[in-house]
C-alpha positions as CSV (number, residue, x, y, z in Angstrom):
1,M,9.9,-19.2,-3.9
2,H,6.8,-20.7,-5.5
3,V,3.2,-21.2,-4.6
4,K,1.3,-23.9,-6.5
5,L,-2.3,-25.1,-6.2
6,Q,-2.5,-28.8,-5.3
7,S,-6.3,-29.4,-4.7
8,H,-9.5,-27.7,-3.7
9,T,-13.2,-28.5,-3.0
10,P,-15.0,-29.2,-6.3
11,D,-17.0,-26.2,-7.5
12,P,-16.3,-24.5,-4.1
13,E,-18.3,-21.4,-4.4
14,A,-21.4,-23.2,-5.5
15,F,-21.0,-25.6,-2.6
16,M,-20.6,-22.8,-0.1
17,A,-23.8,-21.1,-1.4
18,Y,-25.6,-24.5,-1.2
19,V,-24.6,-24.9,2.4
20,A,-25.5,-21.2,3.2
21,R,-29.1,-21.8,1.9
22,V,-29.7,-24.7,4.3
23,S,-32.6,-22.8,5.8
24,N,-34.3,-22.3,2.4
25,P,-34.4,-25.8,0.9
26,A,-36.6,-24.8,-2.0
27,N,-33.9,-22.4,-3.2
28,Q,-30.9,-24.4,-2.1
29,S,-29.8,-25.4,-5.6
30,N,-30.1,-21.9,-7.0
31,P,-27.1,-21.5,-9.4
32,D,-26.9,-17.8,-8.8
33,H,-24.5,-17.7,-5.9
34,G,-22.6,-14.5,-6.6
35,R,-24.9,-12.2,-4.8
36,L,-25.3,-14.4,-1.8
37,L,-21.5,-14.8,-1.3
38,S,-21.0,-11.1,-1.8
39,Y,-23.6,-10.3,0.8
40,C,-22.0,-12.7,3.3
41,I,-18.6,-11.2,2.8
42,R,-19.8,-7.6,3.1
43,H,-21.8,-8.4,6.2
44,G,-19.2,-10.6,7.9
45,H,-21.1,-13.9,7.8
46,W,-17.9,-15.9,7.8
47,S,-19.1,-19.3,8.8
48,V,-20.4,-19.8,5.3
49,F,-16.8,-19.8,4.0
50,E,-15.6,-22.6,6.2
51,H,-17.2,-25.3,4.0
52,A,-14.8,-25.2,1.1
53,S,-11.0,-25.5,1.2
54,M,-7.9,-25.5,-0.9
55,T,-4.3,-26.9,-0.5
56,L,-1.3,-25.0,-1.7
57,E,2.3,-26.3,-2.2
58,I,4.7,-23.6,-0.9
59,A,8.4,-23.5,-1.5
60,T,10.2,-21.0,0.7
61,T,12.9,-20.7,3.3
62,L,12.9,-22.1,6.8
63,D,12.6,-18.6,8.4
64,I,9.5,-17.8,6.3
65,A,8.0,-21.2,6.8
66,T,8.2,-20.6,10.6
67,Q,6.1,-17.5,10.2
68,I,3.6,-19.3,8.0
69,L,3.2,-22.1,10.5
70,R,2.0,-19.6,13.1
71,H,-1.4,-19.5,11.2
72,R,-2.9,-22.3,13.3
73,S,-6.3,-22.5,11.6
74,F,-4.5,-24.3,8.7
75,C,-3.2,-27.9,8.4
76,F,0.4,-28.3,7.4
77,Q,2.8,-30.9,6.2
78,Q,6.4,-29.9,5.8
79,L,9.5,-31.5,4.3
80,S,11.5,-33.1,7.1
81,R,15.3,-33.3,6.9
82,R,15.0,-36.0,9.5
83,Y,14.1,-38.3,6.7
84,A,15.1,-36.5,3.5
85,G,18.9,-36.2,3.1
86,E,20.9,-34.9,0.2
87,E,20.2,-38.0,-2.0
88,Q,16.4,-37.6,-1.6
89,V,16.1,-33.8,-1.7
90,P,19.3,-31.8,-2.5
91,V,19.9,-29.0,0.0
92,A,19.4,-25.5,-1.6
93,W,19.6,-22.0,-0.4
94,A,17.8,-18.7,-1.2
95,M,20.3,-15.8,-0.8
96,P,18.7,-13.4,1.8
97,Q,17.7,-10.0,0.6
98,L,19.5,-7.4,2.5
99,R,17.6,-4.3,3.6
100,S,18.0,-1.6,6.2
101,P,15.7,-1.4,9.3
102,H,12.8,1.0,9.2
103,P,13.4,3.8,11.7
104,K,10.0,3.6,13.3
105,D,8.4,0.3,12.3
106,R,10.0,-2.9,13.6
107,Q,7.8,-5.0,11.2
108,A,9.1,-3.2,8.1
109,S,12.5,-2.7,6.3
110,L,13.7,-0.5,3.5
111,D,15.6,-1.0,0.3
112,T,18.0,1.7,1.0
113,L,21.3,-0.1,1.4
114,P,24.0,0.9,-1.2
115,P,24.6,-1.9,-3.8
116,H,28.3,-2.3,-2.8
117,V,27.2,-2.9,0.8
118,V,24.7,-5.6,-0.3
119,R,27.3,-7.3,-2.5
120,H,29.9,-7.3,0.3
121,W,27.7,-8.9,2.9
122,Q,26.0,-11.3,0.5
123,A,29.5,-12.6,-0.5
124,K,30.2,-13.3,3.2
125,I,26.7,-14.9,3.5
126,Q,27.5,-17.2,0.5
127,A,30.7,-18.3,2.2
128,Q,28.8,-19.2,5.4
129,L,26.2,-21.1,3.4
130,D,28.8,-23.0,1.5
131,A,30.6,-23.9,4.8
132,A,27.3,-25.1,6.4
133,H,26.5,-27.2,3.4
134,D,30.0,-28.8,3.4
135,L,29.7,-29.5,7.1
136,Y,26.3,-31.1,6.7
137,R,27.7,-33.4,4.0
138,Q,30.6,-34.3,6.2
139,L,28.3,-35.2,9.1
140,L,26.2,-37.5,6.9
141,A,29.3,-39.1,5.4
142,A,30.6,-39.8,8.9
143,G,27.4,-41.7,9.8
144,I,25.7,-39.0,11.8
145,A,21.9,-39.3,11.7
146,K,20.0,-37.0,9.4
147,E,18.0,-35.7,12.4
148,C,21.2,-34.6,14.0
149,A,23.1,-33.3,11.0
150,R,20.2,-31.0,9.9
151,A,20.9,-28.8,13.0
152,V,23.7,-27.1,11.1
153,L,21.5,-26.0,8.2
154,P,20.8,-22.2,8.2
155,Q,17.5,-20.4,8.0
156,A,18.1,-19.7,4.4
157,T,17.7,-23.4,3.5
158,T,14.7,-23.9,1.2
159,T,11.8,-26.1,2.3
160,T,8.5,-27.3,0.9
161,L,5.2,-27.4,2.8
162,Y,1.6,-28.1,2.0
163,M,-0.9,-25.6,3.5
164,T,-4.6,-26.6,3.7
165,G,-7.3,-24.3,4.9
166,N,-10.9,-23.4,4.3
167,C,-11.9,-20.3,2.4
168,R,-12.4,-18.3,5.5
169,S,-8.9,-19.0,6.7
170,W,-7.4,-18.1,3.3
171,I,-9.3,-14.8,3.3
172,H,-7.9,-13.7,6.6
173,Y,-4.4,-15.0,5.9
174,I,-4.2,-13.1,2.6
175,A,-5.8,-10.0,4.1
176,L,-3.2,-10.0,6.9
177,R,0.0,-11.1,5.1
178,S,-0.4,-9.1,1.9
179,Q,0.0,-5.9,3.9
180,P,3.1,-3.8,3.5
181,G,4.0,-4.4,7.2
182,T,4.6,-8.1,6.5
183,Q,8.2,-9.2,5.8
184,A,8.8,-8.8,2.1
185,E,9.5,-12.5,1.5
186,H,6.4,-13.6,3.3
187,R,4.3,-11.0,1.6
188,A,5.5,-12.5,-1.7
189,V,4.1,-15.8,-0.7
190,A,0.8,-14.2,0.4
191,L,0.4,-12.4,-2.9
192,E,1.0,-15.6,-4.9
193,A,-1.6,-17.3,-2.7
194,Q,-3.9,-14.4,-3.4
195,A,-3.5,-15.0,-7.2
196,V,-4.4,-18.7,-6.7
197,F,-7.3,-17.8,-4.5
198,R,-8.8,-15.6,-7.2
199,M,-8.8,-18.6,-9.6
200,V,-10.3,-21.0,-7.1
201,F,-12.8,-18.5,-5.6
202,P,-13.4,-16.0,-8.4
203,T,-16.5,-14.4,-7.0
204,C,-15.1,-14.1,-3.5
205,G,-11.8,-12.7,-4.9
206,A,-13.7,-10.0,-6.9
207,V,-15.7,-8.9,-3.9
208,L,-12.6,-8.8,-1.7
209,D,-10.6,-6.9,-4.3
210,A,-13.4,-4.3,-4.4
211,L,-13.1,-4.0,-0.6
212,D,-9.3,-3.9,-0.8
213,W,-9.3,-7.1,1.3
214,A,-10.5,-5.1,4.3
215,T,-12.0,-7.9,6.5
């Protein structure tokens, strides 16, 4: 898994403050935007934060990508195995982490499985992944279209997507998906996105950190 910054609005916080001061033209170019953005966050004036955006490149597995794509306020572009075969983008896997279910919370899981149980089942998973990979290659070699052959690839297959959203969308995505109830693998993506957010939107990040991202 990795999360990497691809692009963002130039000087995004200054631009959001400039837009926010549209009703006060004489003060619109005021370089002191920290207090204004802090006030807007603390009082829920979220429309201000829709005027600057950033794009992240995210490498994850298909199952986590499916969760990410549910955040419909973002724009997405994802690697398609309909076009990219083994020669263009080699197929790779991420071995699933194995955890036990939480007794009361269906959205959580626990690292309580004995190591020998994890090793036993991950060995079986590896054999299944290898078999799927071999079958995928055989299908392509037999002249089966990539869009058909890809159906045998498991959810542990890695993929790459670009995720573009405005500052407001990123705030609410990170606030939601960085919580302990989020699946651990998805939470790791959100925490990496949070680290990038703090670099691109440092004032907003500091205010949100002080609020413990309670939006």
